C-alpha positions in Angstrom: 3.1 7.6 20.2 4.3 4.5 20.9 1.8 2.9 19.4 0.3 -0.3 16.7 -1.1 1.7 14.2 -3.6 -1.2 11.8 -3.4 -0.8 8.1 -6.0 -0.3 7.3 -6.7 3.0 9.9 -2.9 3.6 8.0 -5.4 3.0 4.1 -7.8 5.9 5.8 -6.1 8.4 6.3 -3.7 8.1 3.0 -8.2 8.3 1.8 -8.6 11.0 3.5 -6.0 13.2 2.1 -2.6 12.8 4.4 -0.2 12.5 2.0 2.8 9.3 1.9 4.9 12.2 3.2 3.3 13.6 6.2 2.5 10.2 7.6 6.3 9.7 7.3 6.8 13.2 9.3 4.5 11.5 11.7 6.1 8.2 12.2 9.1 10.1 13.3 7.3 11.1 16.0 7.4 8.3 17.9 9.4 7.6 20.0 10.2 3.4 20.3 12.7 2.5 17.0 11.0 -0.5 16.2 7.5 1.4 16.3 8.9 3.0 13.5 10.3 1.4 11.3 7.4 -1.1 11.7 5.1 2.0 10.8 7.5 2.5 7.6 7.7 -0.9 6.8 4.1 -0.9 6.4 3.1 3.1 4.8 6.0 1.8 1.8 3.6 -2.0 2.1 0.6 0.3 0.9 2.5 1.9 -1.3 3.1 -2.0 -3.5 7.4 -0.5 -2.0 8.0 -4.3 -1.4 11.6 -4.2 -1.5 11.9 -1.0 1.3 8.3 -2.2 3.1 10.7 -5.7 3.7 13.9 -4.3 4.9 12.1 -1.5 7.1 10.1 -4.6 8.5 13.1 -7.0 9.0 15.3 -3.6 10.5 12.3 -3.2 12.8 11.9 -7.1 14.1 15.2 -6.4 15.4 13.8 -4.3 17.9 11.6 -5.7 18.6 8.9 -9.1 18.2 5.4 -8.3 20.1 3.3 -5.0 18.9 -0.1 -4.1 21.1 -2.7 -3.1 18.6 -5.6 -1.2 21.5 -9.3 -2.1 21.0 -11.4 1.2 19.4 -14.2 0.6 22.0 -13.2 0.7 25.5 -13.3 -0.6 27.9 -11.8 -4.2 26.0 -13.2 -7.5 26.2 -10.9 -9.7 24.2 -7.0 -10.0 24.0 -5.9 -12.1 21.2 -2.4 -12.7 21.2 -1.9 -12.8 17.5 0.8 -15.3 15.9 2.3 -13.9 12.6 4.9 -14.8 10.0 7.9 -12.3 8.9 5.5 -10.2 5.7 2.1 -7.6 5.5 -0.1 -8.6 3.1 -0.6 -12.5 2.0 2.0 -13.8 4.2 -0.6 -12.8 7.3 -4.8 -12.9 8.3 -5.3 -9.5 7.6 -6.2 -9.6 11.6 -6.4 -5.1 12.2 -9.8 -5.5 9.4 -11.9 -8.3 11.2 -11.8 -6.5 14.6 -11.7 -2.5 13.1 -13.8 -0.7 15.2 -13.7 -3.0 18.0 -13.5 -4.0 21.7 -10.9 -6.7 20.8 -6.9 -6.5 21.8 -4.4 -7.8 19.6 -0.4 -8.6 20.9 1.2 -9.4 17.7 3.4 -11.4 17.9 6.4 -11.4 14.6 8.3 -14.9 14.7 10.5 -14.8 11.6 13.5 -18.2 12.2 15.6 -15.4 13.3 14.1 -13.6 15.6 14.3 -14.1 20.1 10.4 -15.1 21.0 9.6 -14.1 24.0 9.8 -15.8 27.7 7.5 -14.2 28.8 4.0 -14.0 27.0 1.0 -11.4 27.5 -1.8 -11.5 29.2 -4.4 -13.2 26.6 -7.7 -14.7 26.6 -7.6 -17.1 23.3 -4.1 -17.3 20.7 -5.1 -17.5 16.9 -2.4 -18.0 14.2 -2.5 -15.8 11.6 1.0 -17.0 9.4 0.1 -18.2 6.1 0.1 -22.1 6.0 2.1 -22.6 3.3 5.5 -24.6 3.3 7.9 -21.6 3.3 6.0 -21.8 7.3 6.9 -24.2 8.7 10.2 -22.9 10.2 8.5 -21.0 12.2 5.0 -23.2 13.2 7.8 -24.9 13.8 9.2 -22.7 16.5 6.0 -21.6 18.3 5.6 -25.8 18.6 6.7 -25.1 22.2 4.0 -22.0 22.6 1.4 -23.4 21.8 1.8 -26.6 23.7 2.5 -24.1 27.1 -0.9 -22.4 25.9 -3.8 -22.8 28.8 -5.9 -21.0 26.4 -7.7 -22.1 23.1 -5.5 -22.0 19.8 -7.3 -20.9 16.8 -6.0 -22.2 12.9 -4.1 -24.2 14.6 -0.2 -25.6 12.3 -2.0 -28.9 11.3 2.0 -30.6 10.6 0.6 -32.3 7.5 -0.6 -29.1 6.0 -0.5 -26.8 3.4 -2.6 -24.5 0.9 -0.3 -25.1 -1.6 -2.1 -25.5 -4.9 -0.6 -29.2 -6.2 -1.7 -31.0 -2.7 -5.0 -29.4 -1.3 -6.4 -29.5 -4.6 -5.7 -33.1 -4.1 -6.8 -33.2 -0.5 -10.0 -32.1 -2.2 -11.0 -33.6 -4.5 -13.2 -36.1 -5.0 -15.7 -34.0 -3.1 -19.2 -34.7 -4.8 -20.3 -31.0 -6.7 -17.3 -30.4 -6.7 -15.0 -29.5 -9.7 -10.8 -29.8 -8.6 -8.8 -29.3 -11.2 -5.9 -31.7 -10.6 -2.7 -29.0 -10.1 1.2 -30.3 -10.8 4.1 -29.1 -10.4 6.3 -28.6 -13.1 9.4 -27.6 -13.7 10.7 -24.6 -17.0 11.7 -28.3 -18.3 9.2 -30.3 -17.7 6.9 -27.9 -19.8 9.8 -27.4 -22.7 9.3 -31.6 -23.2 5.4 -30.8 -22.9 5.7 -28.4 -25.8 7.8 -30.9 -27.8 4.8 -33.5 -27.3 1.1 -33.8 -29.8 -1.3 -35.3 -27.8 -1.1 -32.7 -24.5 -4.6 -32.1 -23.9 -5.3 -27.9 -24.0 -6.6 -25.4 -23.0 -3.9 -25.1 -19.7 -3.6 -22.6 -17.8 0.4 -22.2 -16.0 1.3 -20.0 -13.3 4.7 -19.4 -11.5 4.4 -22.0 -8.1 4.8 -18.7 -5.9 2.7 -16.0 -8.2 0.2 -14.2 -6.0 -3.0 -12.1 -7.1 -2.9 -13.4 -10.9 1.0 -12.6 -11.0 1.7 -14.5 -14.2 -0.3 -16.5 -14.2 -1.5 -17.4 -18.6 -4.0 -19.8 -20.3 -1.5 -22.3 -22.8 -4.3 -23.0 -25.7 -1.4 -24.7 -28.3 2.3 -25.5 -27.6 3.2 -22.7 -29.6 2.1 -20.6 -25.8 4.5 -22.5 -23.9 7.7 -21.0 -26.0 6.2 -17.3 -25.6 5.2 -17.5 -21.9 8.6 -18.8 -21.2 10.4 -17.1 -22.5 8.7 -14.1 -20.8 8.5 -15.8 -17.4 11.4 -16.6 -15.4 11.0 -19.1 -12.9 12.2 -22.2 -12.1 8.9 -23.9 -11.0 5.5 -24.2 -12.4 1.8 -24.9 -11.6 -0.2 -26.9 -14.5 -4.3 -27.1 -14.2 -6.8 -28.0 -17.2 -8.1 -25.1 -18.2 -12.2 -25.5 -17.1 -14.1 -22.7 -19.2 -17.5 -20.8 -16.2 -19.0 -18.8 -18.6 -23.0 -18.3 -18.2 -25.2 -18.1 -21.0 -24.3 -14.1 -21.2 -20.1 -15.2 -21.4 -19.8 -13.8 -18.5 -17.3 -15.3 -15.8 -18.3 -15.1 -12.0 -16.7 -15.8 -8.9 -16.8 -15.8 -5.6 -14.9 -15.0 -2.2 -16.7 -17.0 0.9 -14.7 -17.6 4.1 -15.1 -20.3 6.1 -15.4 -18.8 9.5 -16.2 -21.7 12.4 -17.3 -23.9 9.1 -20.0 -22.1 8.1 -19.8 -20.3 4.7 -19.7 -15.9 3.9 -20.2 -14.0 1.2 -17.6 -11.4 1.0 -17.7 -10.3 -2.8 -18.3 -11.7 -5.7 -16.9 -10.7 -9.3 -18.3 -10.4 -12.4 -15.6 -10.0 -15.2 -16.0 -10.6 -19.3 -12.7 -12.0 -18.9 -11.1 -15.3 -18.3 -9.0 -14.0 -14.9 -11.2 -12.1 -12.4 -10.0 -10.3 -10.2 -12.6 -8.1 -8.6 -9.6 -4.9 -8.4 -10.0 -5.8 -12.4 -13.9 -6.2 -13.3 -14.6 -3.0 -13.4 -17.7 -3.5 -11.7 -17.6 0.1 -10.6 -18.2 0.7 -14.4 -21.6 -1.4 -13.9 -25.0 -0.5 -11.5 -26.4 -4.1 -13.9 -23.9 -6.0 -11.6 -22.7 -4.8 -8.9 -27.0 -4.6 -8.3 -26.2 -8.9 -9.4 -23.4 -8.6 -6.1 -25.7 -6.6 -3.8 -28.9 -9.5 -5.0 -26.2 -12.4 -4.8 -25.1 -12.0 -1.5 -28.9 -10.8 -0.6 -29.7 -14.5 -1.4 -26.4 -16.9 -0.1 -27.6 -18.5 2.3 -31.2 -19.1 0.1 -29.0 -19.6 -3.3 -25.5 -20.1 -3.5 -24.3 -21.2 -0.2 -27.5 -23.4 -0.1 -27.7 -25.0 -2.9 -23.4 -25.7 -1.4 -23.8 -26.1 1.7 -22.6 -29.8 1.9 -19.8 -29.2 -0.8 -18.1 -25.7 1.6 -18.6 -28.2 4.8 -16.8 -30.5 3.7 -14.1 -28.3 1.8 -13.9 -26.6 5.3 -13.5 -30.6 7.4 -11.1 -31.7 5.1 -8.9 -29.0 5.3 -9.4 -28.6 9.3 -9.2 -25.0 10.1 -11.1 -22.7 12.1 -10.4 -19.9 9.1 -10.5 -20.1 5.2 -10.9 -18.2 2.5 -12.2 -19.4 -0.4 -13.0 -18.2 -3.9 -14.4 -20.4 -6.4 -17.4 -19.4 -9.5 -19.9 -22.5 -10.4 -19.7 -24.2 -13.7 -23.2 -23.5 -16.1 -24.2 -27.2 -15.4 -25.3 -26.3 -11.8 -21.3 -27.4 -10.5 -18.9 -25.9 -6.8 -15.6 -25.0 -9.3 -12.8 -25.0 -6.6 -10.4 -22.0 -7.1 -7.7 -21.5 -4.5 -8.2 -21.2 -0.7 -5.9 -19.9 2.1 -6.1 -18.6 5.5 -4.2 -15.3 3.9 -7.1 -13.3 1.2 -7.5 -9.6 2.0 -11.3 -10.4 3.7 -12.3 -5.7 4.1 -14.8 -3.0 4.3 -12.4 -0.8 1.9 -14.6 0.2 -1.0 -16.9 3.5 -1.5 -19.5 2.8 0.0 -21.8 5.5 -2.6 -21.2 3.2 -5.2 -21.5 -0.6 -2.9 -23.8 0.4 -0.2 -24.7 -4.0 -0.3 -21.2 -4.2 0.4 -21.1 -2.7 4.4 -23.8 -4.7 5.6 -22.7 -7.4 4.5 -18.9 -7.4 5.2 -20.8 -5.9 9.1 -21.4 -10.0 9.0 -17.9 -11.2 7.7 -16.5 -9.3 11.0 -19.2 -10.4 13.9 -18.7 -14.0 12.6 -15.4 -13.6 13.0 -15.0 -12.0 16.1 -18.9 -13.7 17.8 -15.7 -17.2 16.9 -12.8 -15.6 18.6 -14.6 -14.5 22.3 -17.4 -18.0 21.7 -13.6 -20.3 22.1 -12.8 -18.2 25.0 -15.0 -17.8 26.7 -15.9 -21.5 26.6 
């Protein structure tokens, strides 16, 4: 085979009934060691076997750093050089999901702190930096500076030396935007949290999470000083983010969180989760169990440009301007008073159309708009 298969296509094969063992056996048909190890790493990642996936990918990148993702529709209309950090989901923009089923091909260049960079880059029309804009990737961004400096084509999501999506610095950057509540967020040590438990004038409730946590891991709401000790007893991490809790319940006592994506500065809805719990994740919100909530999400998406998106257009435009990237994912809510409540932003959060079309028929329509906007951005800058 000697070809790279995107994560979304592997997921579809699994949904079609193929087992992990079958797909691992098919990976063995690869004649290229790097391709074989990368395919295995992707499969282990899908099954949430993080340690095994990381080890396999590290081995794959010792053999090759460049992988070709062919366009699904021929002839190929656009060649994109995608620069990725070592890792998978939550480390890089899931470009494979965004161009799936299109006439766009990608050369995927994985960059680590130690693997060699290619002397000659493949032919490409535009560069897209998919690596997450985090402090941990600064060594990688420094390594690609010469590549980007030599680029004779446009570069999208070009790294900024003064910016990263760390919660404390990001929230400081976005504070004081009219119509937006951005809770001040602080990086604190374990010892500082312990000292906080001994003070009497702490403004509870507070939100706490480990510094490097993602997808809500280790996230908790502290209601009183006693909660701090209990929380630390269950956590091993040395550093945490601390922020005030903002109650954003709607009048019906439910919590609503939306995921938006800014593509070339324009906002698009990706999902709208409704939950009885203050920690709102789409997968655990119970949307599949409530036709009423799905109907509300469908209305939210259909009315976005004339509803939520219009109400907060100026705020979202300013958020995008301050961040200064071409592709940004934003999680946010709305307070009972009508203000935009900012939760977090990055360039790696999951944007997809993998939910059941039977249960969520409206989602495919909306996500087609998102994918079309992303592809149009690539083509627009490439062709001037």
